[in-house]
C-alpha positions in Angstrom: -36.3 37.3 56.3 -34.4 40.6 56.4 -35.5 43.5 58.7 -35.9 45.8 55.8 -38.3 43.4 54.1 -40.2 42.9 57.3 -40.6 46.7 57.7 -41.8 46.9 54.2 -44.5 44.2 54.8 -45.7 46.0 57.9 -45.8 49.3 56.1 -47.4 47.9 52.9 -49.4 44.9 54.0 -51.6 44.8 51.0 -49.0 45.9 48.4 -48.5 44.1 45.1 -45.4 42.1 44.3 -44.1 45.0 42.2 -43.6 47.0 45.4 -41.2 44.3 46.6 -38.7 45.2 43.9 -38.2 48.7 45.2 -36.0 47.9 48.2 -34.0 45.3 46.1 -33.3 47.9 43.5 -32.2 50.4 46.1 -29.9 47.9 47.7 -28.3 47.2 44.3 -27.8 50.9 43.5 -26.2 51.3 46.9 -23.8 48.4 46.3 -22.8 49.8 42.9 -22.3 53.2 44.4 -20.1 51.8 47.2 -18.1 49.7 44.7 -17.4 52.8 42.5 -16.5 54.9 45.5 -14.1 52.7 47.5 -10.7 51.8 45.9 -7.7 50.0 47.3 -4.1 50.6 46.1 -1.3 48.2 46.9 1.9 49.3 48.7 3.8 49.7 45.4 1.0 51.4 43.4 -0.1 55.0 43.0 -3.4 56.0 41.5 -3.6 59.1 39.3 -7.1 60.6 40.0 -8.9 62.9 37.5 -11.9 64.9 38.4 -13.9 65.9 35.4 -10.8 65.4 33.3 -8.5 67.5 35.6 -5.7 66.1 37.7 -6.6 66.2 41.4 -3.8 64.2 43.0 -2.3 60.8 43.7 -4.0 58.3 45.9 -2.5 55.3 47.7 -1.3 53.1 49.1 -4.3 51.8 51.0 -8.0 52.6 50.8 -9.3 55.8 49.2 -12.6 57.1 48.0 -13.8 58.5 44.7 -16.9 60.5 43.8 -18.8 58.4 41.4 -19.2 59.6 37.8 -17.2 62.8 38.7 -13.8 61.2 39.6 -11.9 58.3 38.0 -8.5 56.6 38.2 -6.7 57.3 34.9 -3.5 55.3 35.6 -2.2 52.8 38.1 1.5 53.4 38.3 4.0 50.9 39.7 6.8 52.7 41.6 9.1 49.6 42.0 12.2 49.0 39.9 11.3 47.7 36.5 13.5 45.8 34.0 13.2 46.3 30.3 15.1 44.4 27.7 16.0 46.1 24.4 18.3 45.5 21.5 19.8 47.0 18.3 20.1 44.8 15.2 22.6 45.2 12.4 24.1 48.4 13.7 27.4 49.6 12.3 30.2 50.4 14.8 32.7 53.2 14.3 35.0 50.8 12.3 32.0 49.7 10.1 31.3 46.3 11.7 27.7 45.2 11.8 26.7 43.9 15.3 23.6 42.8 17.2 23.6 44.1 20.8 21.2 43.1 23.6 20.9 45.1 26.8 18.8 45.3 30.0 17.5 48.6 31.4 16.7 49.1 35.2 14.5 52.1 35.8 12.0 53.4 38.4 9.2 56.0 38.3 10.1 58.8 40.8 7.3 61.2 39.8 4.0 59.4 38.9 2.3 62.7 38.0 4.9 63.4 35.2 4.8 59.8 34.1 1.0 60.1 33.6 0.7 63.6 32.2 3.9 64.3 30.3 4.0 61.3 28.0 1.2 59.1 26.5 2.8 55.7 27.3 5.9 56.1 29.4 6.8 52.4 29.2 6.9 52.5 25.3 8.7 55.8 25.4 11.4 54.4 27.6 11.9 51.4 25.4 12.2 53.5 22.2 14.6 56.0 23.9 16.8 53.1 25.1 17.0 51.6 21.6 17.9 55.0 20.1 20.6 55.6 22.7 22.0 52.2 22.2 22.4 52.7 18.4 23.9 56.1 19.0 26.6 54.7 21.4 27.3 51.7 19.0 28.0 54.1 16.2 30.5 56.0 18.3 32.4 53.0 19.6 34.9 50.6 18.1 34.2 46.8 18.2 37.2 46.2 20.5 35.8 48.7 23.0 32.4 47.0 23.0 33.9 43.6 23.6 36.4 44.6 26.2 35.1 47.9 27.8 31.4 47.1 28.4 31.4 48.9 31.8 32.3 52.2 30.1 29.6 51.8 27.5 27.1 50.9 30.2 27.8 54.1 32.1 27.5 56.2 28.9 24.2 54.6 28.0 22.8 55.1 31.4 23.6 58.9 31.3 22.0 59.3 27.8 18.8 57.4 28.7 18.4 59.1 32.1 18.8 62.5 30.5 16.0 61.8 28.1 13.6 60.2 30.6 14.1 62.6 33.5 11.4 64.9 32.2 9.0 62.0 32.3 9.6 61.5 36.1 11.6 58.3 35.4 15.1 57.6 36.8 17.4 55.0 35.1 19.5 53.3 37.8 21.7 51.1 35.5 22.1 49.7 32.0 23.8 46.3 31.3 24.8 45.0 27.9 24.1 41.2 27.9 25.5 40.1 24.6 27.3 41.4 21.5 26.8 39.3 18.4 29.1 39.6 15.4 29.1 37.9 12.0 30.6 34.4 11.8 33.2 35.4 9.3 34.5 38.0 11.6 34.5 35.5 14.5 36.7 33.2 12.5 39.1 36.0 11.6 39.3 37.1 15.2 40.0 33.6 16.3 42.9 33.3 13.8 44.2 36.6 15.0 44.1 35.4 18.6 45.9 32.2 17.7 48.6 34.1 15.8 49.0 36.4 18.8 49.3 33.5 21.2 52.0 31.9 18.9 53.9 35.2 18.7 53.9 35.4 22.5 55.1 31.8 22.8 58.0 32.4 20.4 59.0 35.6 22.3 58.9 33.7 25.6 61.0 30.8 24.0 63.5 33.3 22.6 63.8 35.0 25.9 64.4 31.7 27.6 67.1 30.8 25.2 68.8 34.2 25.8 68.7 33.6 29.5 70.2 30.1 29.1 72.9 31.5 26.8 73.8 34.0 29.5 74.1 31.3 32.1 76.3 29.3 29.8 78.5 32.3 29.3 78.8 32.8 33.1 79.7 29.1 33.4 82.3 29.4 30.7 83.9 32.3 32.5 84.1 30.1 35.6 86.0 27.3 33.8 88.2 29.8 31.8 90.9 30.1 34.5 90.3 26.8 36.3 91.6 23.8 34.3 90.8 21.4 37.2 87.2 22.3 37.2 87.0 21.9 33.4 88.7 18.5 33.7 86.2 17.3 36.3 83.3 18.6 34.2 84.6 16.7 31.1 84.9 13.5 33.1 81.4 14.0 34.4 80.1 14.5 30.9 81.7 11.2 29.8 80.3 9.4 32.8 76.8 10.7 32.2 77.1 9.5 28.6 78.5 6.0 29.4 76.2 5.2 32.3 73.3 5.0 29.9 74.9 1.9 28.2 75.9 3.9 25.2 78.1 2.2 22.6 79.3 5.4 20.9 80.2 8.7 22.5 81.1 11.7 20.4 83.0 14.4 22.3 84.9 17.5 21.1 88.7 17.1 20.5 89.4 19.8 23.1 87.8 17.6 25.7 90.2 14.8 24.9 93.2 17.2 25.1 92.1 18.4 28.5 91.8 14.8 29.7 95.2 13.9 28.2 93.4 11.4 25.9 94.5 13.1 22.7 98.3 13.1 23.3 101.0 10.4 22.7 99.8 8.2 25.6 96.4 8.0 24.2 97.8 7.2 20.7 100.0 4.4 22.1 97.1 2.9 24.0 95.0 3.0 20.9 97.7 1.3 18.8 98.2 -1.4 21.5 94.4 -2.1 21.4 94.5 -2.4 17.6 97.5 -4.8 17.6 95.9 -6.9 20.3 92.8 -7.1 18.2 94.7 -8.2 15.2 96.6 -10.9 17.1 93.4 -12.2 18.5 91.9 -12.4 15.0 94.9 -14.3 13.6 94.8 -16.9 16.5 91.1 -17.4 15.9 91.7 -17.9 12.2 94.5 -20.5 12.8 92.3 -22.5 15.2 89.6 -22.5 12.6 91.9 -23.8 9.9 93.3 -26.5 12.1 89.8 -27.6 13.0 88.8 -27.8 9.3 92.1 -29.7 8.5 91.4 -32.3 11.1 88.0 -33.0 9.8 89.4 -33.5 6.2 92.1 -36.1 7.4 89.6 -38.5 8.8 88.1 -39.9 5.6 91.6 -40.1 4.0 92.9 -42.4 6.9 89.9 -44.6 6.5 90.6 -44.9 2.8 94.2 -46.0 3.3 93.2 -48.7 5.8 90.7 -50.1 3.3 93.4 -50.3 0.6 95.8 -52.1 2.9 93.2 -54.7 3.7 92.5 -55.3 0.1 96.1 -56.0 -0.6 
């Protein structure tokens, strides 16, 4: 039994049960009064307090007290850095290309009083201001700038949005474009353009390589120009490289034969000698073949003569 209830029994020993409800009601009213008076704000929160509709100040963090019925907390404002995603759909660039752009905004409330009193809903206002600024920047930019120079567009967006939200007590720390979506037909065209550019660069590199090789050949030719011995050795090396691969036919310029003394009278005589030796060898082979065939044909004729003599 509580001390208050014991005191009540001693004071009103013959009271009816209705009298017992009086202290309970008083305790309930005191609890409600205390609950409406004591408030607690977290470390990252600020409470905007109004007294009879007038702004009296900010409370928090920690415990603070309000006058019941007279004072109230109109807003609980978070002063941490908040991220808000926004996008612009089917927006034309400066070169009339429709794009869908998605971005992220990082902002923070620096003045909770302005955020609560200067704008009805500062979060919605920031979102709409961000979308409007994004469409404005897209309309002033080329598609190539948006695809390659996102950092520049991010900085410009941050300046525009921060200028609009500064009067609301909000500071924009950064804006980052997450994605730029373009039509599929344009993607195919850009892919073909990139492939053509790659092929052009490859051809330019190949042509430059051939030019460098030609220059080196020209320098080598100048080295051999006044040095017949070096040219002779080089020609012999070329023939050796061609013959060591078991090649049956080697085609070389006539000038090489002249430098190696293979195209003068000595070479002609050697070639004629090889041809005559080949013809003699062919005739001998033909005679041996005929003799062999003649020997085979004489055998049956001898046998026939022997049989005729026996018969006689």
